[in-house]
KOLDO-29376 format. One record per residue (C-alpha): residue number from 0; z, y, x; residue in one letter. Coordinates in steps of 0.02 Angstrom, whole numbers, plus 50000, padded with zeros to 5 digits. Layout:
<recs>
{NUM; {Z; Y; X}; "A"}
...
</recs>
This chain:
<recs>
{0; {46286; 52155; 49540}; "M"}
{1; {46417; 52077; 49424}; "L"}
{2; {46289; 51957; 49352}; "L"}
{3; {46243; 51900; 49528}; "T"}
{4; {46426; 51865; 49570}; "I"}
{5; {46451; 51767; 49408}; "V"}
{6; {46296; 51662; 49449}; "L"}
{7; {46363; 51633; 49625}; "M"}
{8; {46530; 51578; 49554}; "L"}
{9; {46447; 51453; 49439}; "C"}
{10; {46336; 51389; 49581}; "A"}
{11; {46475; 51347; 49705}; "V"}
{12; {46478; 51156; 49726}; "P"}
{13; {46640; 51070; 49675}; "G"}
{14; {46722; 51229; 49606}; "F"}
{15; {46783; 51205; 49428}; "V"}
{16; {46888; 51337; 49342}; "L"}
{17; {46981; 51262; 49194}; "A"}
{18; {46978; 51377; 49043}; "A"}
{19; {47132; 51430; 48945}; "V"}
{20; {47086; 51375; 48768}; "T"}
{21; {47142; 51466; 48612}; "I"}
{22; {47138; 51350; 48462}; "D"}
{23; {47235; 51319; 48302}; "E"}
{24; {47376; 51235; 48400}; "H"}
{25; {47383; 51362; 48542}; "H"}
{26; {47393; 51536; 48467}; "L"}
{27; {47534; 51600; 48578}; "D"}
{28; {47525; 51549; 48762}; "L"}
{29; {47639; 51594; 48907}; "N"}
{30; {47524; 51589; 49057}; "L"}
{31; {47579; 51546; 49233}; "S"}
{32; {47516; 51382; 49303}; "Q"}
{33; {47348; 51414; 49216}; "Q"}
{34; {47322; 51566; 49329}; "L"}
{35; {47236; 51586; 49498}; "L"}
{36; {47316; 51710; 49619}; "L"}
{37; {47251; 51807; 49768}; "L"}
{38; {47357; 51920; 49879}; "E"}
{39; {47268; 52079; 49937}; "D"}
{40; {47378; 52128; 50083}; "Q"}
{41; {47273; 52279; 50133}; "D"}
{42; {47243; 52336; 49953}; "D"}
{43; {47054; 52346; 49983}; "E"}
{44; {46978; 52238; 49847}; "L"}
{45; {46896; 52306; 49691}; "D"}
{46; {46835; 52200; 49545}; "L"}
{47; {46675; 52152; 49634}; "A"}
{48; {46772; 52099; 49788}; "G"}
{49; {46893; 51998; 49683}; "A"}
{50; {46749; 51910; 49595}; "M"}
{51; {46669; 51872; 49762}; "A"}
{52; {46835; 51803; 49826}; "A"}
{53; {46844; 51694; 49671}; "S"}
{54; {46669; 51631; 49703}; "A"}
{55; {46721; 51585; 49881}; "E"}
{56; {46872; 51489; 49814}; "G"}
{57; {47002; 51605; 49893}; "L"}
{58; {47108; 51614; 49736}; "F"}
{59; {47254; 51491; 49736}; "Q"}
{60; {47335; 51410; 49583}; "P"}
{61; {47508; 51469; 49533}; "V"}
{62; {47635; 51330; 49552}; "G"}
{63; {47787; 51410; 49469}; "D"}
{64; {47826; 51420; 49284}; "D"}
{65; {47851; 51609; 49303}; "H"}
{66; {47753; 51721; 49419}; "L"}
{67; {47888; 51815; 49517}; "Q"}
{68; {47833; 51886; 49684}; "L"}
{69; {47985; 51991; 49736}; "G"}
{70; {47971; 52153; 49834}; "Y"}
{71; {47820; 52189; 49942}; "G"}
{72; {47677; 52308; 49985}; "N"}
{73; {47532; 52194; 49937}; "S"}
{74; {47423; 52206; 49784}; "A"}
{75; {47384; 52046; 49690}; "Y"}
{76; {47234; 51987; 49590}; "W"}
{77; {47247; 51862; 49449}; "I"}
{78; {47101; 51767; 49375}; "H"}
{79; {47081; 51646; 49231}; "F"}
{80; {46950; 51602; 49101}; "R"}
{81; {46978; 51608; 48913}; "V"}
{82; {46887; 51501; 48785}; "H"}
{83; {46889; 51538; 48598}; "N"}
{84; {46903; 51373; 48504}; "N"}
{85; {46973; 51440; 48341}; "L"}
{86; {46917; 51357; 48179}; "I"}
{87; {46980; 51492; 48061}; "E"}
{88; {46936; 51672; 48099}; "H"}
{89; {47008; 51841; 48053}; "S"}
{90; {46842; 51908; 47990}; "V"}
{91; {46690; 51798; 47959}; "E"}
{92; {46542; 51846; 48067}; "G"}
{93; {46647; 51957; 48182}; "A"}
{94; {46724; 51913; 48351}; "P"}
{95; {46907; 51860; 48357}; "D"}
{96; {47028; 51982; 48438}; "R"}
{97; {47151; 51923; 48569}; "F"}
{98; {47291; 52011; 48662}; "Y"}
{99; {47352; 51995; 48841}; "L"}
{100; {47530; 52061; 48860}; "T"}
{101; {47628; 52090; 49021}; "V"}
{102; {47808; 52105; 48965}; "D"}
{103; {47880; 52194; 49117}; "Y"}
{104; {47868; 52383; 49095}; "P"}
{105; {47927; 52428; 49272}; "L"}
{106; {47762; 52381; 49355}; "L"}
{107; {47677; 52531; 49434}; "D"}
{108; {47495; 52484; 49411}; "N"}
{109; {47412; 52351; 49302}; "V"}
{110; {47221; 52343; 49289}; "E"}
{111; {47141; 52229; 49158}; "F"}
{112; {46959; 52171; 49170}; "Y"}
{113; {46866; 52063; 49044}; "H"}
{114; {46698; 52001; 49110}; "V"}
{115; {46592; 51937; 48966}; "H"}
{116; {46403; 51927; 48932}; "N"}
{117; {46354; 52039; 49078}; "D"}
{118; {46480; 52170; 49023}; "H"}
{119; {46647; 52220; 49095}; "T"}
{120; {46785; 52290; 48985}; "Y"}
{121; {46932; 52369; 49077}; "S"}
{122; {47097; 52457; 49051}; "M"}
{123; {47219; 52532; 49176}; "V"}
{124; {47402; 52555; 49136}; "T"}
{125; {47575; 52551; 49217}; "G"}
{126; {47728; 52659; 49234}; "D"}
{127; {47635; 52780; 49349}; "I"}
{128; {47528; 52829; 49199}; "Y"}
{129; {47579; 52932; 49050}; "L"}
{130; {47648; 52836; 48903}; "F"}
{131; {47523; 52922; 48789}; "N"}
{132; {47380; 52849; 48892}; "Q"}
{133; {47423; 52671; 48841}; "R"}
{134; {47306; 52581; 48723}; "Y"}
{135; {47458; 52534; 48615}; "F"}
{136; {47620; 52631; 48604}; "S"}
{137; {47722; 52478; 48651}; "L"}
{138; {47858; 52443; 48779}; "N"}
{139; {47750; 52314; 48867}; "S"}
{140; {47573; 52328; 48937}; "F"}
{141; {47446; 52256; 48814}; "T"}
{142; {47258; 52230; 48835}; "F"}
{143; {47151; 52182; 48685}; "P"}
{144; {46986; 52092; 48701}; "F"}
{145; {46867; 51999; 48585}; "A"}
{146; {46769; 51835; 48592}; "L"}
{147; {46648; 51756; 48470}; "Q"}
{148; {46691; 51579; 48412}; "P"}
{149; {46648; 51454; 48550}; "G"}
{150; {46627; 51591; 48682}; "E"}
{151; {46717; 51605; 48850}; "S"}
{152; {46762; 51754; 48956}; "G"}
{153; {46836; 51788; 49128}; "D"}
{154; {46995; 51890; 49146}; "I"}
{155; {47040; 51979; 49307}; "Y"}
{156; {47202; 52076; 49327}; "I"}
{157; {47256; 52181; 49475}; "R"}
{158; {47443; 52219; 49492}; "I"}
{159; {47539; 52325; 49614}; "F"}
{160; {47718; 52390; 49607}; "S"}
{161; {47849; 52462; 49723}; "S"}
{162; {47986; 52379; 49620}; "S"}
{163; {48014; 52192; 49607}; "S"}
{164; {47845; 52118; 49561}; "L"}
{165; {47869; 52006; 49409}; "F"}
{166; {47722; 51960; 49300}; "F"}
{167; {47763; 51876; 49132}; "P"}
{168; {47596; 51865; 49041}; "I"}
{169; {47557; 51806; 48865}; "K"}
{170; {47391; 51766; 48782}; "L"}
{171; {47401; 51779; 48593}; "Q"}
{172; {47293; 51781; 48440}; "S"}
{173; {47301; 51936; 48333}; "E"}
{174; {47424; 51863; 48205}; "Q"}
{175; {47534; 51787; 48341}; "A"}
{176; {47537; 51956; 48430}; "F"}
{177; {47592; 52046; 48270}; "I"}
{178; {47727; 51916; 48234}; "D"}
{179; {47791; 51926; 48414}; "D"}
{180; {47803; 52115; 48409}; "Q"}
{181; {47903; 52104; 48248}; "F"}
{182; {48025; 51982; 48329}; "Q"}
{183; {48044; 52090; 48485}; "I"}
{184; {48075; 52246; 48381}; "N"}
{185; {48204; 52151; 48278}; "S"}
{186; {48303; 52098; 48432}; "F"}
{187; {48294; 52274; 48504}; "D"}
{188; {48352; 52341; 48336}; "G"}
{189; {48502; 52223; 48334}; "V"}
{190; {48553; 52277; 48510}; "Y"}
{191; {48530; 52462; 48475}; "I"}
{192; {48621; 52443; 48308}; "G"}
{193; {48770; 52363; 48396}; "I"}
{194; {48782; 52498; 48529}; "T"}
{195; {48755; 52645; 48412}; "I"}
{196; {48879; 52572; 48287}; "G"}
{197; {49011; 52552; 48424}; "L"}
{198; {48975; 52727; 48488}; "G"}
{199; {48987; 52813; 48318}; "I"}
{200; {49144; 52716; 48268}; "Y"}
{201; {49234; 52764; 48428}; "N"}
{202; {49166; 52942; 48417}; "L"}
{203; {49262; 52965; 48255}; "F"}
{204; {49415; 52889; 48338}; "L"}
{205; {49395; 53012; 48481}; "W"}
{206; {49386; 53157; 48359}; "I"}
{207; {49538; 53094; 48263}; "G"}
{208; {49650; 53036; 48405}; "I"}
{209; {49595; 53158; 48541}; "R"}
{210; {49620; 53027; 48676}; "N"}
{211; {49498; 53051; 48821}; "R"}
{212; {49476; 52863; 48846}; "V"}
{213; {49379; 52859; 48682}; "Y"}
{214; {49269; 53001; 48743}; "G"}
{215; {49229; 52906; 48903}; "Y"}
{216; {49192; 52751; 48800}; "Y"}
{217; {49070; 52843; 48684}; "V"}
{218; {48975; 52919; 48830}; "L"}
{219; {48975; 52751; 48921}; "M"}
{220; {48904; 52662; 48767}; "V"}
{221; {48755; 52778; 48753}; "F"}
{222; {48721; 52782; 48940}; "S"}
{223; {48722; 52591; 48950}; "I"}
{224; {48608; 52584; 48799}; "M"}
{225; {48485; 52703; 48884}; "L"}
{226; {48493; 52599; 49044}; "F"}
{227; {48451; 52436; 48955}; "N"}
{228; {48316; 52511; 48845}; "T"}
{229; {48238; 52588; 49001}; "S"}
{230; {48228; 52415; 49081}; "I"}
{231; {48130; 52354; 48929}; "T"}
{232; {48023; 52512; 48926}; "G"}
{233; {48084; 52569; 48757}; "L"}
{234; {48139; 52742; 48815}; "T"}
{235; {47974; 52786; 48901}; "F"}
{236; {47911; 52858; 48738}; "R"}
{237; {48051; 52989; 48743}; "F"}
{238; {47978; 53074; 48899}; "W"}
{239; {47792; 53031; 48889}; "P"}
{240; {47739; 53176; 48999}; "D"}
{241; {47857; 53141; 49146}; "S"}
{242; {47782; 53008; 49259}; "L"}
{243; {47910; 53027; 49397}; "F"}
{244; {48061; 53014; 49283}; "F"}
{245; {47978; 52865; 49200}; "Q"}
{246; {47986; 52776; 49368}; "Q"}
{247; {48165; 52821; 49413}; "I"}
{248; {48246; 52824; 49240}; "C"}
{249; {48315; 52646; 49259}; "V"}
{250; {48408; 52694; 49418}; "Y"}
{251; {48456; 52865; 49349}; "F"}
{252; {48542; 52790; 49197}; "F"}
{253; {48617; 52653; 49305}; "S"}
{254; {48711; 52781; 49410}; "F"}
{255; {48758; 52885; 49256}; "I"}
{256; {48827; 52725; 49177}; "S"}
{257; {48918; 52685; 49339}; "G"}
{258; {49008; 52853; 49336}; "I"}
{259; {49059; 52834; 49154}; "L"}
{260; {49112; 52652; 49177}; "V"}
{261; {49224; 52706; 49321}; "I"}
{262; {49299; 52851; 49222}; "L"}
{263; {49328; 52738; 49072}; "F"}
{264; {49406; 52603; 49181}; "G"}
{265; {49525; 52727; 49263}; "M"}
{266; {49581; 52793; 49093}; "A"}
{267; {49589; 52623; 49009}; "Y"}
{268; {49684; 52537; 49150}; "L"}
{269; {49793; 52692; 49180}; "Q"}
{270; {49764; 52677; 49368}; "T"}
{271; {49831; 52854; 49400}; "N"}
{272; {50011; 52797; 49372}; "T"}
{273; {50002; 52609; 49392}; "S"}
{274; {49876; 52584; 49535}; "L"}
{275; {49866; 52747; 49635}; "P"}
{276; {49769; 52671; 49781}; "R"}
{277; {49638; 52595; 49666}; "F"}
{278; {49632; 52762; 49575}; "H"}
{279; {49583; 52855; 49733}; "R"}
{280; {49454; 52720; 49780}; "L"}
{281; {49376; 52730; 49606}; "L"}
{282; {49368; 52919; 49618}; "Q"}
{283; {49272; 52899; 49782}; "L"}
{284; {49151; 52775; 49702}; "L"}
{285; {49119; 52894; 49558}; "A"}
{286; {49076; 53031; 49683}; "V"}
{287; {48959; 52911; 49774}; "M"}
{288; {48868; 52872; 49611}; "C"}
{289; {48852; 53058; 49576}; "A"}
{290; {48780; 53088; 49751}; "V"}
{291; {48653; 52948; 49728}; "C"}
{292; {48577; 53033; 49574}; "I"}
{293; {48488; 53175; 49667}; "P"}
{294; {48440; 53053; 49806}; "L"}
{295; {48329; 52962; 49681}; "L"}
{296; {48207; 53107; 49689}; "F"}
{297; {48180; 53081; 49877}; "Y"}
{298; {48203; 52898; 49923}; "I"}
{299; {48076; 52757; 49889}; "P"}
{300; {48091; 52655; 49729}; "I"}
{301; {48128; 52496; 49829}; "T"}
{302; {48275; 52581; 49914}; "T"}
{303; {48336; 52647; 49746}; "S"}
{304; {48334; 52473; 49672}; "A"}
{305; {48432; 52395; 49815}; "K"}
{306; {48556; 52540; 49821}; "L"}
{307; {48584; 52528; 49633}; "T"}
{308; {48614; 52340; 49639}; "A"}
{309; {48734; 52350; 49788}; "A"}
{310; {48837; 52495; 49719}; "L"}
{311; {48843; 52421; 49543}; "T"}
{312; {48907; 52253; 49607}; "I"}
{313; {49038; 52336; 49718}; "F"}
{314; {49100; 52449; 49577}; "V"}
{315; {49110; 52302; 49456}; "A"}
{316; {49209; 52196; 49580}; "I"}
{317; {49333; 52337; 49616}; "I"}
{318; {49358; 52368; 49430}; "L"}
{319; {49387; 52184; 49391}; "I"}
{320; {49513; 52169; 49535}; "I"}
{321; {49605; 52321; 49466}; "A"}
{322; {49603; 52244; 49292}; "A"}
{323; {49673; 52079; 49358}; "I"}
{324; {49808; 52175; 49450}; "W"}
{325; {49855; 52268; 49291}; "R"}
{326; {49856; 52104; 49196}; "L"}
{327; {49976; 52033; 49324}; "A"}
{328; {50086; 52186; 49293}; "Q"}
{329; {50099; 52134; 49111}; "G"}
{330; {49972; 52257; 49039}; "Y"}
{331; {49893; 52147; 48906}; "R"}
{332; {49741; 52257; 48862}; "P"}
{333; {49677; 52226; 49040}; "A"}
{334; {49628; 52050; 48983}; "M"}
{335; {49483; 52120; 48880}; "Y"}
{336; {49427; 52227; 49026}; "Y"}
{337; {49427; 52076; 49143}; "C"}
{338; {49314; 51978; 49025}; "L"}
{339; {49196; 52123; 48992}; "G"}
{340; {49181; 52174; 49174}; "Q"}
{341; {49158; 51991; 49222}; "G"}
{342; {49006; 51982; 49108}; "A"}
{343; {48934; 52137; 49195}; "V"}
{344; {48959; 52059; 49367}; "I"}
{345; {48870; 51901; 49310}; "V"}
{346; {48722; 51998; 49239}; "S"}
{347; {48703; 52117; 49388}; "V"}
{348; {48717; 51979; 49518}; "M"}
{349; {48596; 51872; 49418}; "F"}
{350; {48470; 52014; 49413}; "T"}
{351; {48492; 52056; 49598}; "A"}
{352; {48473; 51875; 49655}; "L"}
{353; {48323; 51840; 49544}; "T"}
{354; {48236; 52002; 49594}; "S"}
{355; {48246; 51944; 49777}; "Q"}
{356; {48183; 51769; 49727}; "K"}
{357; {48347; 51692; 49789}; "I"}
{358; {48365; 51605; 49621}; "I"}
{359; {48234; 51584; 49481}; "P"}
{360; {48232; 51645; 49300}; "L"}
{361; {48199; 51829; 49334}; "Y"}
{362; {48101; 51833; 49171}; "H"}
{363; {48264; 51827; 49071}; "I"}
{364; {48358; 51953; 49181}; "A"}
{365; {48329; 52104; 49065}; "P"}
{366; {48392; 52005; 48915}; "E"}
{367; {48542; 51942; 49013}; "V"}
{368; {48589; 52119; 49062}; "M"}
{369; {48561; 52184; 48885}; "K"}
{370; {48670; 52055; 48796}; "W"}
{371; {48802; 52048; 48933}; "C"}
{372; {48821; 52237; 48915}; "S"}
{373; {48834; 52217; 48725}; "A"}
{374; {48968; 52085; 48752}; "F"}
{375; {49056; 52203; 48873}; "E"}
{376; {49052; 52350; 48751}; "L"}
{377; {49118; 52243; 48608}; "I"}
{378; {49262; 52179; 48715}; "L"}
{379; {49301; 52355; 48775}; "F"}
{380; {49307; 52414; 48594}; "S"}
{381; {49426; 52273; 48550}; "I"}
{382; {49526; 52317; 48705}; "G"}
{383; {49540; 52498; 48649}; "L"}
{384; {49615; 52441; 48485}; "A"}
{385; {49736; 52330; 48581}; "D"}
{386; {49777; 52475; 48697}; "M"}
{387; {49822; 52583; 48546}; "V"}
{388; {49930; 52442; 48480}; "N"}
{389; {50009; 52423; 48651}; "N"}
{390; {50050; 52609; 48656}; "E"}
{391; {50123; 52594; 48481}; "R"}
{392; {50229; 52448; 48539}; "R"}
{393; {50287; 52551; 48688}; "M"}
{394; {50337; 52695; 48573}; "R"}
{395; {50427; 52575; 48459}; "E"}
{396; {50516; 52500; 48608}; "Q"}
{397; {50568; 52674; 48665}; "A"}
{398; {50632; 52712; 48491}; "Q"}
{399; {50726; 52549; 48489}; "Q"}
{400; {50805; 52590; 48656}; "E"}
{401; {50857; 52761; 48590}; "A"}
{402; {50931; 52680; 48437}; "A"}
{403; {51019; 52555; 48547}; "K"}
{404; {51097; 52696; 48648}; "A"}
{405; {51162; 52772; 48487}; "Q"}
{406; {51230; 52605; 48435}; "E"}
{407; {51324; 52591; 48599}; "Q"}
{408; {51417; 52753; 48558}; "L"}
{409; {51488; 52666; 48405}; "L"}
{410; {51497; 52498; 48491}; "G"}
{411; {51683; 52488; 48514}; "S"}
{412; {51724; 52498; 48329}; "Q"}
{413; {51578; 52384; 48284}; "I"}
{414; {51635; 52254; 48412}; "R"}
{415; {51810; 52257; 48342}; "L"}
{416; {51741; 52228; 48167}; "N"}
{417; {51626; 52093; 48231}; "Q"}
{418; {51768; 52007; 48324}; "D"}
{419; {51871; 52010; 48166}; "L"}
{420; {51724; 51941; 48066}; "D"}
{421; {51696; 51806; 48196}; "K"}
{422; {51879; 51758; 48192}; "L"}
{423; {51877; 51747; 48002}; "V"}
{424; {51714; 51649; 48007}; "T"}
{425; {51784; 51533; 48140}; "L"}
{426; {51941; 51499; 48040}; "R"}
{427; {51836; 51472; 47884}; "T"}
{428; {51724; 51349; 47976}; "Q"}
{429; {51874; 51258; 48046}; "E"}
{430; {51948; 51247; 47872}; "L"}
{431; {51782; 51182; 47803}; "E"}
{432; {51773; 51053; 47943}; "I"}
{433; {51952; 51000; 47908}; "A"}
{434; {51915; 50987; 47723}; "N"}
{435; {51758; 50888; 47760}; "Q"}
{436; {51856; 50772; 47874}; "Q"}
{437; {51987; 50752; 47741}; "L"}
{438; {51854; 50714; 47611}; "R"}
{439; {51775; 50593; 47731}; "D"}
{440; {51941; 50507; 47762}; "L"}
{441; {51966; 50494; 47575}; "N"}
{442; {51802; 50402; 47552}; "V"}
{443; {51794; 50299; 47713}; "R"}
{444; {51882; 50136; 47756}; "D"}
{445; {51973; 50150; 47923}; "D"}
{446; {51962; 49967; 47969}; "L"}
{447; {51776; 49932; 47937}; "T"}
{448; {51705; 50108; 47953}; "G"}
{449; {51617; 50083; 47786}; "L"}
{450; {51633; 50189; 47629}; "R"}
{451; {51778; 50144; 47516}; "N"}
{452; {51795; 50110; 47332}; "R"}
{453; {51828; 50293; 47292}; "R"}
{454; {51655; 50335; 47362}; "Y"}
{455; {51577; 50191; 47264}; "L"}
{456; {51648; 50261; 47102}; "N"}
{457; {51550; 50421; 47134}; "E"}
{458; {51392; 50352; 47214}; "A"}
{459; {51349; 50209; 47096}; "L"}
{460; {51340; 50315; 46936}; "P"}
{461; {51235; 50446; 47027}; "N"}
{462; {51112; 50318; 47096}; "E"}
{463; {51101; 50232; 46927}; "Y"}
{464; {51058; 50397; 46841}; "K"}
{465; {50929; 50437; 46975}; "R"}
{466; {50848; 50265; 46952}; "A"}
{467; {50844; 50294; 46764}; "F"}
{468; {50763; 50466; 46786}; "R"}
{469; {50633; 50406; 46914}; "D"}
{470; {50600; 50238; 46826}; "K"}
{471; {50636; 50149; 46990}; "M"}
{472; {50729; 49984; 47020}; "P"}
{473; {50911; 49984; 47081}; "L"}
{474; {50992; 49832; 47163}; "S"}
{475; {51177; 49794; 47193}; "V"}
{476; {51246; 49661; 47310}; "L"}
{477; {51426; 49599; 47302}; "I"}
{478; {51480; 49486; 47445}; "L"}
{479; {51641; 49401; 47490}; "D"}
{480; {51697; 49320; 47654}; "I"}
{481; {51718; 49134; 47621}; "D"}
{482; {51893; 49060; 47642}; "F"}
{483; {51962; 49222; 47712}; "F"}
{484; {52142; 49180; 47660}; "K"}
{485; {52135; 49019; 47760}; "Q"}
{486; {52065; 49119; 47906}; "L"}
{487; {52216; 49236; 47899}; "N"}
{488; {52337; 49092; 47881}; "D"}
{489; {52259; 48996; 48027}; "T"}
{490; {52227; 49134; 48155}; "Y"}
{491; {52339; 49275; 48095}; "G"}
{492; {52311; 49442; 48012}; "H"}
{493; {52255; 49528; 48173}; "Q"}
{494; {52113; 49403; 48189}; "F"}
{495; {52074; 49431; 48005}; "G"}
{496; {52068; 49619; 48032}; "D"}
{497; {51949; 49593; 48177}; "H"}
{498; {51839; 49488; 48063}; "C"}
{499; {51835; 49632; 47937}; "L"}
{500; {51787; 49753; 48076}; "T"}
{501; {51644; 49637; 48128}; "E"}
{502; {51592; 49625; 47946}; "A"}
{503; {51580; 49815; 47937}; "G"}
{504; {51472; 49815; 48094}; "R"}
{505; {51354; 49681; 48026}; "I"}
{506; {51334; 49769; 47859}; "L"}
{507; {51298; 49935; 47946}; "T"}
{508; {51162; 49854; 48052}; "E"}
{509; {51083; 49768; 47901}; "C"}
{510; {51076; 49927; 47794}; "T"}
{511; {50988; 50054; 47904}; "R"}
{512; {50886; 50142; 47770}; "R"}
{513; {50958; 50317; 47738}; "P"}
{514; {50983; 50290; 47549}; "P"}
{515; {51069; 50118; 47568}; "D"}
{516; {51258; 50120; 47545}; "I"}
{517; {51381; 49990; 47613}; "A"}
{518; {51557; 49993; 47535}; "V"}
{519; {51717; 49895; 47564}; "R"}
{520; {51763; 49855; 47385}; "F"}
{521; {51933; 49784; 47427}; "G"}
{522; {52009; 49651; 47540}; "G"}
{523; {51867; 49541; 47603}; "E"}
{524; {51747; 49596; 47466}; "E"}
{525; {51601; 49716; 47496}; "F"}
{526; {51469; 49803; 47390}; "V"}
{527; {51293; 49855; 47445}; "I"}
{528; {51192; 49982; 47341}; "I"}
{529; {51003; 49976; 47373}; "L"}
{530; {50909; 50118; 47285}; "P"}
{531; {50722; 50096; 47249}; "S"}
{532; {50734; 49911; 47289}; "T"}
{533; {50678; 49773; 47171}; "D"}
{534; {50753; 49599; 47156}; "L"}
{535; {50639; 49523; 47286}; "E"}
{536; {50682; 49656; 47415}; "G"}
{537; {50867; 49645; 47377}; "A"}
{538; {50859; 49456; 47396}; "Q"}
{539; {50783; 49476; 47570}; "L"}
{540; {50920; 49599; 47622}; "V"}
{541; {51053; 49481; 47555}; "A"}
{542; {50983; 49332; 47650}; "E"}
{543; {50974; 49440; 47808}; "K"}
{544; {51159; 49482; 47787}; "I"}
{545; {51205; 49300; 47753}; "R"}
{546; {51110; 49241; 47907}; "T"}
{547; {51187; 49377; 48017}; "A"}
{548; {51362; 49321; 47967}; "F"}
{549; {51320; 49138; 47991}; "E"}
{550; {51252; 49168; 48167}; "N"}
{551; {51393; 49282; 48224}; "N"}
{552; {51533; 49198; 48321}; "K"}
{553; {51701; 49290; 48306}; "I"}
{554; {51805; 49294; 48465}; "E"}
{555; {51972; 49383; 48474}; "H"}
{556; {52139; 49350; 48559}; "G"}
{557; {52077; 49187; 48633}; "G"}
{558; {52027; 49122; 48462}; "E"}
{559; {51849; 49084; 48404}; "T"}
{560; {51785; 49060; 48227}; "A"}
{561; {51626; 49064; 48122}; "L"}
{562; {51631; 49155; 47956}; "I"}
{563; {51510; 49147; 47810}; "T"}
{564; {51485; 49251; 47655}; "V"}
{565; {51436; 49219; 47475}; "S"}
{566; {51326; 49352; 47395}; "I"}
{567; {51282; 49397; 47216}; "G"}
{568; {51124; 49500; 47191}; "V"}
{569; {51084; 49597; 47033}; "A"}
{570; {50934; 49712; 47008}; "S"}
{571; {50861; 49810; 46863}; "E"}
{572; {50764; 49964; 46815}; "T"}
{573; {50891; 50058; 46707}; "P"}
{574; {50846; 50084; 46526}; "S"}
{575; {50994; 50201; 46496}; "S"}
{576; {51093; 50324; 46600}; "R"}
{577; {51269; 50253; 46603}; "D"}
{578; {51258; 50063; 46614}; "E"}
{579; {51304; 50049; 46799}; "H"}
{580; {51460; 49948; 46761}; "E"}
{581; {51354; 49812; 46681}; "S"}
{582; {51247; 49801; 46839}; "L"}
{583; {51404; 49786; 46946}; "L"}
{584; {51477; 49651; 46831}; "R"}
{585; {51313; 49556; 46838}; "M"}
{586; {51320; 49553; 47029}; "A"}
{587; {51503; 49501; 47023}; "D"}
{588; {51465; 49356; 46906}; "D"}
{589; {51327; 49299; 47022}; "L"}
{590; {51450; 49307; 47168}; "L"}
{591; {51565; 49187; 47078}; "Y"}
{592; {51417; 49073; 47044}; "Q"}
{593; {51378; 49072; 47230}; "A"}
{594; {51557; 49025; 47268}; "K"}
{595; {51557; 48891; 47134}; "A"}
{596; {51397; 48815; 47206}; "K"}
{597; {51471; 48790; 47379}; "G"}
{598; {51484; 48962; 47462}; "R"}
{599; {51377; 49029; 47609}; "N"}
{600; {51234; 49063; 47490}; "R"}
{601; {51145; 49202; 47397}; "V"}
{602; {51141; 49194; 47209}; "E"}
{603; {51018; 49305; 47115}; "C"}
{604; {50998; 49343; 46932}; "V"}
{605; {50912; 49197; 46845}; "G"}
{606; {50963; 49077; 46984}; "G"}
{607; {50805; 49113; 47087}; "K"}
{608; {50892; 49109; 47255}; "S"}
{609; {51003; 48956; 47248}; "S"}
{610; {50882; 48872; 47368}; "S"}
{611; {50925; 48997; 47505}; "L"}
{612; {51089; 48911; 47540}; "S"}
{613; {51111; 48858; 47720}; "A"}
{614; {51188; 48693; 47662}; "N"}
</recs>
């Protein structure tokens, strides 16, 4: 019978079934668009009927990257052809082994058929069969088959499930299958290691601190771990003889986790005292989750899945609203709860929407839920530590308030002592300010606002010693207002004083560097000290000062005049500590040279600047 159908299939005009080829470059294939699909709405077809339907061309190609069919009552048949094109073989002279894996352990019934050389090899599995009946003790459903090099074979698969019908199928060589299982077990091990580590760590904290929130957290960690490992089929091996519980364990642990998440949230957020209305609502939701657990034994799986998704989303939204409210009240640990619960909402809504085919990517939903829950548990653990710190801060604040109350009993005497100390401090500060003002008056010229000769006698030796120590150049400018006596005789002493005031302003504007010092040396004579400035730089400053004087018109009391200055510039890098007087004399000699050469000019050591005269 089967041979006849195969011959009919090959004889149909225009029907070409492309084979899925296993070669050296394609050892691990995710199949979807390579498949042909047939919906059996009445669930009447057997293998012979499916092969006949294939011969008649009733199978349709799959257009999506992932075969996700949602909820329904139909059975589905899948058909594709496999061709062995391997060059290197596991065992010479023996057929190569290949593995078909359906990585969705919540399917009720999966039937594999391999039609090859007039023989049919079959295997039936699913979560309505005992775990011990599986060909491999793996989380997923795996069907091995063999082909000789260059041979082809037809694969038929029948699937039916009362849960969301998702069909991620892989075709792998033997080595690729072994490597893939190692990787899957590694990821599962990491997730289980994280959850068990968090659970044991907080278990010891619960034993040591005796705070019930840690107890809720420990129970929640293990229940969420059982929920996620049930989705991936890992826990089926723990109850291999219970078919019914194998089908409802995902929803059972979902409701158990819901109860413990609610209890943990109430204790963590302290809703009993801070949010009494939310507290009563959360209590009601916990009771609803508890009532749903026995209902699982009586209601259909489809109803259980929808009820679980709806209640989980509602509980998560209520908890995150409560956390946001507590955060608004200033309860900082609620921040971690908001983030963790937000991750849960994202994962649950993602799973619910993808299971109904509203959005794609249902194939990653179990991993999204697993790692979002791990993220949630880690954040909750961090939040518990912050909650303990927050309680410690609250105790410290209470202790501080108690100490403050005690201090208030002695406050009167302390305030008197403090007032006396403040008065003494105030008088001391006023005296220091007065002394500083007096010192400032002693070293500042009232008319020009510049430092006076007393200040120069202190500053120049200090700057000279610093230049000697740092091996840096030090420049000194001495300048004199030209024909100042004639200015006084012509316009009067008040006009002359105004000219000195303007001179102080010009020198202040031309020496803006913090270390530069402008000094009224006496009468109409001024000294400028330029630390860390070589001869060239000092010459530029001197010319700037000369130009500023030359371009400044003096107006006072109806009189107008232009004044100029003659400047002597001396610069050196000190070779001894106490030769500042020689530097000052050098600048003074150069000043007299500037006057002798016609005034309104800058004269530098060596006569380098005589050309800068404005004449």
